[in-house]
N, C-alpha and C positions, 0 to 999 in steps of 0.2 A: 855608357849605353843610354839611349833615349828612353825615358819612362813612358808608360802607357798614356799618361796625360799629355806628354810632349808629342807623341805620335798622333794623338787625337787633334791637337792644335795644328800640327803640320798638315794633316789631312784637310782640315778646314781652310788653311792658308792656300794650299794648292787648288782646292775646289773654288775658292774665291777668285783666284787668278783665271781659272778656266771660264767661270761664269762671266767675269768682267769683259773678256774678249768676245764673248758670245753676242753681245749687243750689236756690234758692228758686223760680225760674220753672218749672223742670221739676217740682219737688215740687208746685207749685200746680195743674199739669195732671192729676196722678194722685191718686186713680183716678176723680175726678168726670167728667173729660172724655175721657181716653184712658188705655189700659193701656200698660205699657212696650213690648210688642212692636208695638203700633200706632204709637207714636212712632218706634220704630226703623225700621219699614217706610217711613213717609213721609219720615223724615229721610234715610234711605239713598237712596231713589228720587230725590227732588228734588235731592239733592247730586250724585249721579252725573250727572244731566241738566245741572246747572249747570257742572260741571267739563268735560263733553264739549263744551258750547257754547263755553266759554272757550277750549278747546283748538283750536277752529277758527281762532282769532286769534293763537295763539302758535306755530303750526307743528306739524306731525305728526312728532315725533321717533321714530325707529325704536328699539325696545327690543331689546337683545341677548338672545339666547335664554336664556342663563344667568340673566338678571336677572328673568325672568318669575316664577320660583319665589320669588325674594326679594320681589317685589311682592305675590305671593299671600300670603306669610307676614306681610308688613306689613298686608295687608288683614285677615287673620285676627286679628292682635293689636290693631292700631290702630283697627279698625272693628267687626268682628264681636264678639270677646270683650269689648273695651273698652265698647262701647255696650250690649250685652245685659246685662252684669253691672252697669254703672253704673245704668241705668234700673230694672232689677229690684231691685237693692240699695237704691237711693234710695226705691223704693216701700215698702220694709220699715223703713227706718231714717230718721234725721233729717238735714237739711242740714248741721248742725254736726258730727255724727258723721262724715258723708261728708267734710267738709272736713278734719277731724282726721286721718283715715286718709290722705288725699291729701298731707298734710304730709310723709309719709315718702317720697314719690316721688323727690325729688332724690338721696337716699341710694341708692335703687335704681338710678337712672340712672347715678350715679357708679360704682357697682359693676359694672353691665353694661358701661359704657364702658371701664373698666379691663380687664375680662375679654375683651371682644369686639374693640373698636376700639383697644385699647392706648393710650387717652387718658391723659395724665398730669395729676394734680391735686396741687398743692403743699399744704403744711401750712396756708397762709393760706386757700386756697379750702375745704379740708376743715373748718377751724375756722369759716368763715363759714356753710357749709351746716349744721353742727351748731348754731350759734348761731341761725340763722334757723329751724331746725326747733323749737328750744326755744321761741322766741318765738311761732311759729304754734300750737304745742300749748297754750301759756298762753292765747292769744287764744280758741281754740275752746273750751277747757275752761271759761273764764269766761263764754263766750257760750252755754253749753248751756242750752236752754230746755225740755227734756223733750218736744219735739215729735216723738218717735220714732214709727215705724209699728208694724205688728202683730207683727213678729218682728225685733227689733233685732239680735240676735246673728247671725241668718242674713243680714240686710241688711249688717251690717258685714263679714262674711266675703266676701260677693259684691263689695263695694266694694274690699276688699283685693285680690281677684283682678283687678278692673277696673284698678286703678292699677298693679299689677305688670305686666299686659299692655301698658299704655300706656307705661310706663317702658322696657320692652324694645323697643317699637315705635320710640321716639325714637332709640334707639341704632342699630337696624337700618336705619332709613330715611335716616340721615345720609349714608352712602356713595352711596346712590342719588341723593340731592340734588346731589351733587358731579358726577354724570354727566349728569343730565337736569334740565329746568326743573321748577319746582314744580307747574305745572298738569299736566304729563305724568305725574309721579309720583303725584299725588293722583287723577288720572283713573283710573289702573289700580288704585290701592289701594282706592278706594271701589267700583269695579266688582267686584273680587274680594270685598270685604267684604260688599257688598249681596247678591251671589249666595249667600254662605255663610249669611246670616240669612234669606234668602227662604223656604226651606222651613218655617221656624219662625214666620214672621210673616205670611205671606200669608193664612192662614185667618182671622186676626183683623182684617186691614186693612179689610175691607168692612163690619165691624160698628160702626165709629165712628158715633156719633149726632151728626152735624154740626149738627143743628137746635138743640141745647142750647148751642152755643158762644156765649159772650158776646164782646164786643169784646176784653176782656182775654185771653180764651182764645185768640182768633185772633192777637193780638199775641204771645202767649207761644209758640205753635207756629212762627210766622214767626221769632221771635228764636232759638229752638232750632235751626231748620234753617239759616237764613242767618247768624246771628250766631255761635252756638257750634259750628257744623259747618263750613260753607263758609269763613267768614272766619278762624276760629281755626286750623283745620288749614292753611289757605293761609299765614297769617302765621307759624305755628310752623315749617312746612316751609321757607319763605323764609329764616327766620333761621338755619336749620341749614347754609345755604351758607357762612355766615361764622363762626358761633359753634359751640362744642362742644355735644354733647348734654347734658353735665353742666350747662352754663350755662343752656341752654333749660329743663332740668328744674327748675332752681332757681326759676324764675319761678312755679312751681306754688305756692310759699309765699305768693304774693299772693292766692291763691284763698281760703284761710281768713280772711285779713285783710278781703277784700272781702265775704265772706259774713257776717262779724261786723258789719261796718259797715252792711250792709243790715238785719241783725237789729236794730241800734240805731235806725235810721231808721224802719223799717216794722213791726217786731215788738216794740217797747217794751223792747228790751234796754238795760241800764243802762251808762253810761260809768263805768268804775272806774279807780283808779290802776293796778291790775294790767293792765288792757287797754291803757292808755297806755304802760306800761312794756314790755309785750310788743310793741307796735307799734314802739317805739324799737329793741328788740332785733332785730326782723325787718329793719329798714332798716340797722342796723349790720352784720348778716350780708350784706345785699346789697352794701354798700360793700366788704366784705372779698372777696367773690366776684368783683366787677367790677374790683377794683384789680389791675393787672398785678404779677405776682411777679417779683422779681429773679432772673435766671438764675444758675445755678451758675457761680462764677468771677468774678462781678461784686460784689465786696465781701462783705458778710454776707448773701448771698442765701439763699433757701430752696431746698433740693434737692427737685425734683419726685419724687413717689412714683409708680412705674410701675403 
C-alpha cells in the first residue's frame, strides 16, 4: 500500500507532467483563438464553480477570521498575479524561455521557506536543487527553437514575476493546508483571485469568437481549465499537507523536461547527447532532494541549514 508521503510525491509528479505540457497548449491558443485575459476569465470562473461544487461534498469548514486575509493574499499571488503574468508573458515569449525561467522556482521556494516558515534544508537537498536547476537550464537552452513572441524581453520579465509570485504562494499556503482541507483552501483562494482579476478581464470575456474554435482548441481550453488549474492546484495543495514547500517547488524542474520532450515529439526538436546528459542530471538532483538526510548526532550526518 502506498504511504501518505508516496501519494504526495505521486500527486506532485502528475501535477508536474500536466504543467509541463501546458506551455505548448496555452501558447497554441494565443492569440488565434483567445487573448490572455479571456483565458484567465474563463479559467478562473469555471475553476471557482468546480471547487464550490466539490466543497458541498467535503464539508463546510469554518475559516478563522485571521485566516481570511491570508487566503486573500494567496489568491492574489497564486491566482491573480500568477495567471495574469503567466499568460501575458507567454503571449510575448516562447514556451522554452518560460520553462527556463520557471527552473529557478525551487530556489525561490527554498529561500521563502527558510525566511517565512523557518523550514530547514540540509546541504544534500540544496545540492540536489542546484544540480537539478543546472540540468533543467541545459535542457531548455538546448531545446530553444526561436519561437518567441513579439516582445521576448517583456515576456521573460512577466514570466519571472509570475514564478516569483507562485513560489511565495506555495510557502504561504502550506500553513493553511495544515488547518483546513485542500478543497476549502482552494475554494477561497480562487474566489479571491477571480474577484481580483474580474475588473481587468470581464470586458474582454464576451468578445471571444467561439465559432472559429477547432476541436483541438476546445480540447486545449478544457485542458487548461480542468487539467492545469483544477487538478494541478488540488494535487499540489494536497501534497503540502505532507511535504515541505521546498520539495513541492522542486517538482517544477519537471516542467522544462516535459516541455523539451514535447518539443522533440511534436516540434522536431533533436535529441542530443547534452539533452540526455541534462535529463540524467535532473533525475540525480531529484534523488538527492528526496533522499532523507541523516540528522545531526547520527554518525556523519549533514547539519541542516536554518
